[in-house]
C-alpha positions in Angstrom: 0.0 0.0 0.0 1.5 3.3 -1.1 0.5 6.6 0.7 1.1 10.1 -0.4 0.3 13.3 1.4 -1.4 16.4 -0.1 -0.2 19.6 1.7 -1.4 23.2 1.6 0.1 25.1 4.6 -2.1 28.2 4.8 -5.3 26.1 5.3 -3.5 23.4 7.3 -4.3 20.8 4.7 -2.2 17.7 5.3 -4.2 14.7 4.0 -2.8 11.2 3.6 -4.1 9.5 0.5 -3.9 5.8 -0.4 -2.9 5.2 -4.0 -5.3 2.8 -5.9 -2.5 1.0 -7.7 -4.7 -2.0 -8.7 -7.6 0.1 -10.0 -5.6 2.9 -11.7 -1.9 1.9 -12.0 -0.8 4.5 -14.5 -2.6 7.4 -12.7 -1.4 6.2 -9.3 2.2 6.1 -10.6 1.9 9.6 -12.0 0.9 10.9 -8.5 3.7 8.9 -6.9 6.2 10.4 -9.3 5.0 13.9 -8.4 5.1 13.0 -4.6 8.7 11.6 -4.9 9.8 15.0 -6.3 7.8 16.9 -3.6 6.2 18.8 -6.5 4.0 21.8 -5.8 1.5 23.5 -8.1 -0.9 26.4 -8.2 -4.3 25.2 -7.1 -7.8 26.7 -6.7 -11.3 25.8 -5.8 -13.1 24.5 -8.9 -15.8 26.5 -10.6 -17.9 23.9 -12.5 -17.3 20.7 -10.7 -18.6 21.3 -7.2 -16.6 20.5 -4.0 -13.2 20.2 -5.6 -9.8 21.6 -5.2 -8.3 21.6 -8.8 -4.6 21.4 -9.6 -4.3 22.1 -13.3 -1.0 21.0 -14.8 -0.1 21.8 -18.4 2.7 19.4 -19.3 5.2 22.4 -19.3 4.9 22.9 -15.5 5.7 19.2 -14.7 9.2 18.4 -13.4 11.5 18.1 -16.3 12.8 14.6 -15.3 9.4 13.1 -15.0 7.5 10.8 -17.4 4.5 12.5 -19.0 2.4 9.5 -20.0 -0.7 9.4 -22.1 -3.0 8.3 -19.3 -5.6 5.8 -20.3 -9.0 5.6 -18.8 -8.8 3.5 -15.6 -11.3 3.5 -12.8 -12.8 6.5 -14.6 -15.9 8.4 -13.5 -17.8 11.6 -14.1 -19.1 11.6 -10.6 -16.3 11.5 -7.9 -17.2 10.9 -4.3 -16.0 12.8 -1.2 -12.4 11.8 -0.5 -11.7 10.8 -4.1 -8.5 12.0 -5.8 -8.9 12.0 -9.5 -6.5 12.5 -12.4 -7.8 13.9 -15.6 -5.7 13.7 -18.8 -6.5 15.7 -22.0 -4.2 15.0 -24.9 -2.6 17.9 -26.8 -5.2 19.4 -29.2 -8.1 17.4 -27.9 -9.9 20.3 -26.2 -10.2 23.9 -27.3 -8.9 26.5 -24.9 -6.2 24.6 -23.2 -2.5 25.5 -23.3 -0.4 23.7 -26.0 0.7 20.2 -25.1 -0.8 17.5 -23.0 -2.8 18.6 -20.0 -3.2 17.0 -16.6 -5.4 17.9 -13.7 -5.6 16.5 -10.2 -8.9 16.9 -8.5 -9.3 16.6 -4.7 -13.0 16.0 -4.1 -14.0 16.8 -0.5 -17.8 16.6 -0.6 -20.7 14.9 -2.3 -22.2 16.1 -5.5 -19.0 16.3 -7.5 -19.4 16.2 -11.3 -17.0 16.5 -14.1 -19.0 18.8 -16.3 -16.8 21.4 -17.9 -17.7 24.4 -20.2 -16.7 22.2 -23.1 -18.7 19.2 -22.0 -18.6 16.1 -19.8 -15.2 14.4 -19.1 -14.2 11.4 -17.1 -11.2 11.3 -14.8 -9.5 8.4 -13.1 -10.1 7.8 -9.4 -6.5 6.9 -8.5 -6.3 7.7 -4.7 -8.5 8.2 -1.7 -8.1 10.3 1.4 -7.7 8.0 4.4 -10.9 7.9 6.4 -9.3 9.2 9.5 -8.0 12.3 7.6 -11.2 13.1 5.7 -13.1 15.3 8.1 -10.1 17.6 8.7 -9.4 17.6 4.9 -13.0 18.7 4.2 -12.7 21.6 6.7 -9.3 22.6 5.2 -10.7 22.5 1.6 -13.5 24.8 2.7 -10.8 27.2 4.0 -9.0 27.0 0.6 -12.3 27.9 -1.0 -12.7 31.0 1.2 -9.0 32.0 0.8 -8.7 31.6 -2.9 -5.7 30.3 -5.0 -3.0 28.4 -3.2 0.0 26.1 -3.7 -0.7 22.4 -3.2 2.2 20.0 -2.9 2.5 16.2 -3.0 4.9 14.2 -0.9 5.5 10.5 -0.1 4.7 9.2 3.3 
């Protein structure tokens, strides 16, 4: 069992997440690779998808020494649950309005009613990790703080 931690210091977010290696091996490995590098990215509360902290990652912002795989659908959903960590992958040129190159997005869903309806239509994302049950209530409160505070920097690390 591999565990990563999602960290955002201003809100106090420090949520441990179990990677779902069996259900979403490519997506889980992508998160692990980011966590091994202690990568941090701009994040914000999502607009369209409900209770989600979104971490958009155009390929150009990923660590240079990291694989940038074409992530296949695996354990995909359009309706994430509270505690789900999802990875969306949009191939270069597949969606109007995105930066050039492949596009990745980590979604941290902290409440019920999540849906992956975007201005350009429905998408699916891979549920590749889950916040540990014992960390979920605090993570939910911390995500609500992020929503109130605005944009932040979210980092991933191994546990």
